[in-house]
C-alpha positions in Angstrom: -19.8 22.0 2.1 -16.7 22.9 0.1 -18.6 22.4 -3.2 -21.4 24.7 -1.9 -18.9 27.4 -1.1 -17.4 27.1 -4.5 -20.8 27.4 -6.2 -21.7 30.4 -4.1 -18.5 32.1 -5.3 -19.4 31.6 -9.0 -21.3 34.5 -10.5 -25.0 33.8 -11.0 -24.9 34.5 -14.7 -22.3 31.8 -15.2 -24.3 29.3 -13.2 -27.4 30.2 -15.3 -25.4 29.7 -18.5 -24.0 26.4 -17.5 -27.5 25.1 -16.5 -28.9 26.1 -19.8 -26.1 24.3 -21.6 -26.5 21.1 -19.6 -30.3 21.1 -20.1 -30.0 21.5 -23.9 -27.3 18.8 -24.1 -29.6 16.4 -22.3 -32.5 16.8 -24.8 -30.4 17.1 -28.0 -31.8 15.1 -30.9 -30.9 14.4 -34.5 -30.7 17.2 -37.0 -31.4 16.8 -40.7 -29.9 18.8 -43.6 -32.1 21.3 -45.3 -32.3 21.7 -49.1 -28.9 22.2 -50.8 -26.9 21.6 -47.6 -23.9 19.4 -47.0 -22.7 18.1 -43.7 -19.3 19.4 -42.7 -16.8 19.8 -39.9 -16.4 23.4 -39.1 -13.0 24.3 -37.5 -12.5 27.6 -35.8 -9.2 29.5 -35.7 -8.6 28.2 -32.2 -8.6 24.6 -33.4 -12.0 23.7 -32.0 -14.3 21.8 -34.3 -18.1 21.2 -34.5 -20.5 19.5 -36.8 -22.3 21.9 -39.2 -23.9 22.2 -42.5 -22.7 24.2 -45.5 -25.6 25.6 -47.5 -26.4 27.9 -50.4 -29.4 29.4 -52.3 -30.0 31.5 -55.3 -31.2 35.1 -55.4 -31.6 37.7 -58.2 -28.7 40.2 -58.3 -31.2 43.0 -58.8 -34.9 42.2 -58.1 -35.9 45.4 -59.9 -34.6 44.0 -63.2 -36.7 41.0 -64.5 -33.6 39.9 -66.6 -31.2 40.0 -63.6 -28.7 37.3 -63.3 -28.6 35.0 -60.2 -26.3 35.2 -57.3 -25.4 32.3 -55.0 -25.6 33.1 -51.3 -23.5 30.9 -49.0 -24.0 30.2 -45.3 -22.9 27.7 -42.6 -25.7 26.4 -40.3 -24.8 25.3 -36.8 -27.7 23.1 -35.7 -29.4 23.7 -32.3 -28.4 21.5 -29.4 -32.0 20.2 -28.8 -34.8 18.8 -30.9 -37.3 21.7 -30.3 -35.4 24.7 -31.5 -36.8 28.2 -31.7 -36.7 30.4 -34.9 -33.2 30.1 -36.6 -30.8 32.9 -35.6 -29.1 34.5 -38.6 -25.8 36.4 -37.9 -25.3 39.6 -39.9 -21.7 40.7 -40.1 -20.6 44.4 -40.1 -18.6 46.4 -42.5 -20.3 46.5 -44.8 -18.3 43.8 -46.4 -17.6 41.4 -43.5 -18.0 37.7 -43.8 -20.3 35.9 -41.4 -18.6 32.6 -41.9 -15.1 34.1 -41.3 -16.5 35.8 -38.2 -17.7 32.4 -36.9 -14.2 31.1 -37.1 -12.7 33.9 -35.0 -13.1 35.2 -31.4 -16.9 35.0 -31.6 -16.9 31.2 -32.2 -17.8 30.5 -28.6 -20.8 32.8 -28.8 -22.0 31.1 -32.0 -21.8 27.8 -30.1 -23.6 29.2 -27.0 -26.6 30.5 -29.0 -27.2 27.0 -30.3 -28.8 26.4 -26.9 -31.7 28.4 -28.3 -31.9 27.6 -32.0 -30.0 26.9 -35.2 -27.3 29.6 -35.7 -26.5 30.6 -39.2 -23.3 32.4 -40.3 -24.4 34.2 -43.4 -22.0 35.5 -46.1 -24.1 38.4 -47.4 -24.1 39.1 -51.2 -20.7 40.4 -52.2 -18.9 39.0 -49.1 -16.8 35.9 -48.4 -18.0 32.9 -50.3 -20.8 34.9 -51.7 -18.5 37.4 -53.4 -18.9 36.9 -57.2 -17.7 40.2 -58.4 -13.9 40.9 -58.5 -12.5 43.9 -56.6 -11.6 46.8 -58.8 -8.1 48.2 -58.8 -8.2 51.8 -60.1 -5.4 53.8 -61.6 -5.7 56.4 -58.8 -2.9 56.5 -56.2 -2.6 58.6 -53.0 1.0 59.7 -53.6 2.8 59.6 -50.2 5.0 62.5 -51.1 2.3 64.8 -52.4 0.2 67.4 -50.5 -3.3 66.3 -49.5 -6.5 67.6 -48.0 -10.1 66.4 -47.9 -11.0 68.0 -51.1 -8.1 66.5 -53.1 -8.6 63.1 -51.6 -12.3 63.3 -52.4 -11.5 64.1 -56.0 -9.1 61.1 -56.2 -11.8 58.7 -54.9 -14.5 60.1 -57.1 -12.3 59.3 -60.1 -11.6 55.9 -58.7 -15.3 55.3 -58.3 -15.9 56.2 -61.9 -13.3 53.8 -63.1 -14.6 51.0 -60.9 -18.2 51.5 -61.9 -17.2 51.0 -65.5 -15.1 48.0 -64.5 -18.0 46.3 -62.7 -20.4 47.0 -65.6 -17.9 45.5 -68.1 -17.7 42.4 -65.8 -21.5 42.0 -66.1 -22.3 43.1 -62.6 -25.4 45.2 -61.8 -24.3 47.7 -59.1 -27.9 48.6 -58.4 -28.3 45.2 -56.8 -25.9 46.0 -54.1 -28.1 47.9 -51.7 -29.2 47.2 -48.1 -32.8 46.6 -49.4 -31.7 43.9 -51.8 -29.4 42.5 -49.1 -32.3 42.4 -46.6 -34.6 40.6 -49.1 -31.9 37.9 -49.4 -32.4 37.3 -45.7 -36.1 36.7 -46.2 -35.3 34.4 -49.0 -33.0 32.5 -46.6 -36.0 32.1 -44.3 -38.0 30.6 -47.2 -35.1 28.4 -48.1 -35.0 27.1 -44.6 -38.8 26.6 -44.5 -39.0 28.6 -41.4 -42.1 30.6 -40.5 -39.9 33.2 -38.7 -36.2 33.9 -38.1 -34.3 35.9 -35.6 -31.5 38.3 -36.5 -28.3 39.0 -34.8 -26.4 41.9 -36.3 -23.5 44.1 -35.3 -22.5 47.5 -36.8 -23.6 47.5 -40.5 -25.2 44.1 -39.7 -27.5 46.1 -37.3 -28.2 48.6 -40.1 -29.2 45.6 -42.2 -31.3 44.2 -39.4 -33.2 47.4 -39.0 -33.9 47.5 -42.7 -35.2 44.0 -42.4 -37.6 45.0 -39.6 -39.0 47.7 -41.8 -39.3 45.4 -44.9 -40.6 42.2 -43.3 -41.0 42.6 -39.6 -43.8 40.1 -39.4 -41.5 37.3 -40.4 -39.0 38.2 -37.6 -39.2 36.5 -34.2 -36.6 38.5 -32.3 -33.7 40.9 -33.2 -30.4 41.4 -31.4 -28.5 44.5 -32.3 -24.9 45.3 -31.2 -23.2 48.7 -31.8 -26.3 49.8 -33.8 -26.1 51.9 -36.9 -29.5 53.5 -37.8 -31.0 53.8 -41.2 -29.8 57.4 -41.6 -26.5 56.8 -39.7 -24.1 55.5 -42.4 -22.3 58.8 -41.8 -21.6 59.6 -38.2 -21.9 63.2 -36.9 -18.5 64.8 -36.0 -19.9 66.2 -32.8 -20.2 62.7 -31.4 -16.6 61.9 -32.4 -15.4 65.0 -30.4 -17.5 63.8 -27.5 -15.9 60.4 -27.7 -12.4 61.9 -27.0 -13.9 63.7 -24.0 -15.1 60.4 -22.8 -11.7 58.9 -23.1 -10.3 61.8 -21.0 -12.8 61.0 -18.3 -11.5 57.4 -18.2 -7.9 58.6 -18.2 -8.5 61.0 -15.3 -9.6 58.2 -13.1 -6.2 56.6 -13.3 -3.3 58.7 -11.9 -0.5 57.2 -14.1 -2.6 57.8 -17.2 -3.6 61.3 -16.2 0.1 62.2 -15.7 1.0 60.9 -19.1 -2.1 62.3 -21.0 -3.4 65.3 -18.9 -5.4 66.8 -21.8 -5.7 64.7 -24.9 -8.0 67.1 -26.8 -5.6 70.0 -26.3 -2.7 67.8 -27.4 -4.6 66.6 -30.5 -5.4 70.2 -31.5 -1.8 71.2 -31.0 -0.4 68.4 -33.1 -2.9 68.8 -35.9 -2.2 72.5 -36.1 1.5 71.9 -36.2 1.1 69.4 -39.1 -1.2 71.8 -40.9 1.5 74.4 -40.8 4.5 72.2 -41.3 4.0 68.5 -42.5 6.7 66.0 -41.4 8.9 64.5 -44.0 9.8 61.0 -42.8 11.7 58.2 -44.5 10.1 54.8 -44.4 12.3 51.7 -44.7 10.8 48.7 -46.4 11.7 45.1 -45.5 14.1 45.0 -48.4 15.9 48.1 -47.0 14.6 50.5 -49.6 13.6 53.9 -48.3 10.7 56.1 -49.5 9.7 59.6 -48.6 6.4 60.1 -46.8 5.0 63.6 -46.2 3.0 63.1 -43.1 0.2 65.7 -42.9 -2.8 66.7 -40.9 -5.1 64.7 -43.1 -3.0 61.5 -42.6 -3.3 61.8 -38.9 -7.0 62.5 -39.0 -7.5 59.4 -41.2 -5.2 57.3 -38.9 -7.1 58.5 -35.9 -10.5 57.4 -37.4 -9.0 53.9 -38.0 -7.8 53.5 -34.4 -10.7 54.6 -32.1 -13.3 51.9 -32.5 -12.2 49.9 -29.4 -10.4 51.1 -26.3 -8.8 47.7 -25.8 -7.2 47.6 -29.2 -5.5 50.6 -30.9 -6.4 53.6 -28.7 -3.2 53.2 -26.8 -1.2 53.5 -30.0 -3.2 56.6 -30.9 -2.7 58.3 -27.6 1.1 57.6 -27.6 1.3 58.8 -31.2 -0.1 62.2 -30.4 1.9 62.5 -27.2 5.2 61.7 -28.9 4.5 64.0 -31.9 3.7 66.8 -29.5 7.2 66.2 -28.0 8.8 66.3 -31.4 9.5 62.5 -31.5 8.8 60.4 -34.6 9.7 56.8 -33.5 6.0 56.0 -32.8 5.0 57.5 -36.1 7.5 55.3 -37.9 6.1 52.3 -36.1 2.5 53.2 -37.0 3.3 53.9 -40.7 5.1 50.5 -41.0 1.7 48.9 -40.2 0.7 49.7 -43.7 -2.1 52.2 -43.1 -0.9 54.3 -46.1 0.9 53.1 -49.2 1.6 54.1 -52.8 -0.8 51.4 -54.0 -3.7 52.0 -56.4 -7.1 52.6 -54.7 -9.0 49.3 -54.7 -12.8 49.1 -54.3 -15.2 46.2 -53.7 -18.6 46.4 -55.1 -20.5 45.4 -52.0 -19.2 47.8 -49.4 -18.9 50.7 -51.9 -22.4 50.4 -53.2 -24.1 49.6 -49.9 -22.8 52.8 -48.3 -23.6 54.9 -51.4 -27.2 53.4 -51.5 -27.9 54.0 -47.8 -26.6 57.5 -48.3 -27.4 60.4 -46.0 -30.5 62.7 -45.6 -30.2 66.3 -46.6 -30.7 67.5 -43.0 -28.0 65.2 -41.7 -25.6 66.2 -44.5 -26.1 69.8 -43.5 -25.3 69.0 -39.9 -22.3 67.0 -41.0 -20.9 69.8 -43.1 -21.3 72.3 -40.3 -19.8 70.2 -37.6 -16.8 68.8 -39.7 -15.5 72.3 -40.2 -14.4 72.5 -36.6 -14.2 68.8 -35.6 -10.9 67.3 -34.5 -11.0 64.7 -37.2 -12.7 66.9 -39.8 -15.1 64.8 -41.9 -13.0 61.6 -42.4 -14.4 59.2 -39.8 -16.5 57.4 -42.5 -14.4 58.4 -45.5 -15.2 58.1 -48.4 -18.7 58.9 -47.2 -20.3 61.4 -47.5 -17.6 62.5 -49.9 -18.9 60.1 -52.7 -22.5 61.0 -51.9 -24.4 62.0 -55.1 -21.8 60.4 -57.5 -24.3 57.7 -58.4 -27.7 59.2 -57.6 -29.6 56.4 -59.2 -28.2 54.0 -56.6 -29.5 56.0 -53.6 -32.4 54.3 -51.8 -34.0 57.7 -51.1 -35.6 59.4 -48.1 -38.2 56.7 -47.4 -35.4 54.2 -46.6 -33.8 56.5 -44.1 -37.0 57.5 -42.3 -37.2 56.3 -38.7 -38.9 52.9 -38.3 -41.6 51.8 -35.8 -42.0 48.2 -34.8 -43.1 45.9 -32.0 -40.6 43.2 -32.9 -38.8 42.2 -29.6 -35.3 43.8 -29.9 -32.2 43.8 -27.8 -29.7 46.6 -28.1 -26.1 46.1 -26.8 -24.1 49.3 -26.6 -20.6 50.2 -25.4 -19.9 53.5 -23.6 -16.5 53.8 -25.3 -17.6 52.8 -28.8 -15.6 55.1 -31.2 -17.5 54.0 -34.3 -21.2 53.9 -33.5 -21.8 56.3 -30.6 -24.1 55.6 -27.7 -26.3 58.6 -28.2 -26.9 57.8 -31.9 -27.6 54.2 -31.1 -30.4 55.2 -28.8 -31.8 57.5 -31.5 -31.6 54.6 -34.1 -34.0 52.4 -32.0 -36.3 55.1 -30.7 -39.3 53.6 -32.7 -39.0 50.1 -31.3 -41.7 49.6 -28.7 -40.4 46.2 -27.3 -36.8 47.2 -26.7 -34.4 45.9 -24.1 -31.1 47.7 -23.8 -27.8 46.6 -22.2 -25.1 49.2 -21.7 -21.6 47.7 -21.4 -19.5 50.2 -19.5 -16.1 50.8 -20.9 -16.7 48.5 -23.9 -16.0 49.6 -27.5 -17.5 48.8 -30.8 -16.7 45.1 -30.9 -18.3 44.3 -27.6 -19.8 40.8 -28.2 -16.9 39.0 -26.4 -16.3 41.7 -23.8 -17.9 39.8 -21.0 -19.7 36.4 -20.5 -22.7 38.4 -19.3 -23.2 39.5 -22.9 -24.0 35.9 -23.9 -26.2 35.5 -20.9 -28.2 38.6 -21.8 -28.6 37.5 -25.4 -29.8 34.0 -24.4 -32.2 35.3 -21.8 -33.6 37.7 -24.3 -34.0 35.1 -27.0 -35.8 32.9 -24.5 -38.0 35.4 -22.7 -38.1 38.4 -25.1 -36.4 40.5 -22.5 -33.5 40.5 -20.1 -33.0 41.6 -16.5 -29.5 42.6 -17.3 -29.3 46.3 -18.1 -25.7 47.2 -17.3 -22.4 45.3 -17.5 -19.4 46.9 -16.0 -15.9 46.2 -17.5 -12.7 47.3 -15.8 -11.3 50.7 -16.9 -9.0 50.4 -19.9 -5.4 51.2 -18.9 -4.1 51.7 -22.5 -1.0 49.7 -21.7 0.2 51.9 -18.9 
């Protein structure tokens, strides 16, 4: 009787997850290595280990050039826990520029392991990332002097010059920047399917990884079994609209207003932000930063710095939003201790601008449509953060016009590939309204809204894994809403 009572107290989704795991363990069978794979022990950052396979395959750097050199794409394959797996699941990291293999070692390791109940799970290092990065980063001669005056226009000119230097650097190194587009990246995924001798594959992508997954649906949807999107970025959403950023801060205030201690401390964050930004525009703060060796340097903290800093801190309510809120509150009261703390975290430095070919070129190639650019320009003029959320885009747009994938790439897609969308209501990077717009043409769509989750929501609740597994098994999920506790921002 006691055991029955304990089982009744366990949430149903946890019981379902445990039963699925037990069943797959009971029917597990031997797994053989694919071509060009080596058995390995994969160890996560938490010290847990599992058997896996390290693999690689070759792709052209630029399929549009018949004389293109070859790139080696690396991955780690975690074999399914049973001998009748479904289509392999390929994880697509965000960024652009994130490493799938590194991600698998981090907080999402348990989710990678859980999805093995359904099929092989593959952590892919996309071209130009992780083990697949074959082009050295470029260190330009351009420096954002911490003691100089800055605005969006001067910062844009600085990065445009850095891009010109880096383009020449990569060309001299033998790299073809025209190969670093989302289309070429997506075709690598289809080549992986061929390499694995799989009729179909499933995709699991977050942020830029979802952008890549959507492009894959458009390019070779018939070879896709299912697609899981988290924090989706549409094909014409590399640059987010400032109006949604402003709406995000209003959403934060609604969360704050439900908690009296928070409301007392932050009664009106938008008004506070406007006040602080206006003060900095009129009179920047000259602060002295003390390095670890005791040396002091002058830092002229300006409106642009705070806007850039804000854009870096709003992705997840559970991470850095508390720092941001307290920074604005303290500056509004004329206090600089929190500013000193934030600047010591290294957000800004007198170091040369460094660029990597993959994230730089991918964003330039995906670009922005003329209509969206017009909206962006109109909205950024009065937005709290101006136009810096996705800096240096669209500021570098048009600097390499031959790289742009064009209007056809950014056109909305339509598809009947079964797709699951996971979205957080407090995502400060890919906004809920735009995510819905990004998947409007998908006719077999399931959506799970995670209340109070941010951009990195995959480990926000065990129900996320349950929803993904159910979707992969049944092409749909009966979970439509997951409620997380209100974030308290450290108060």
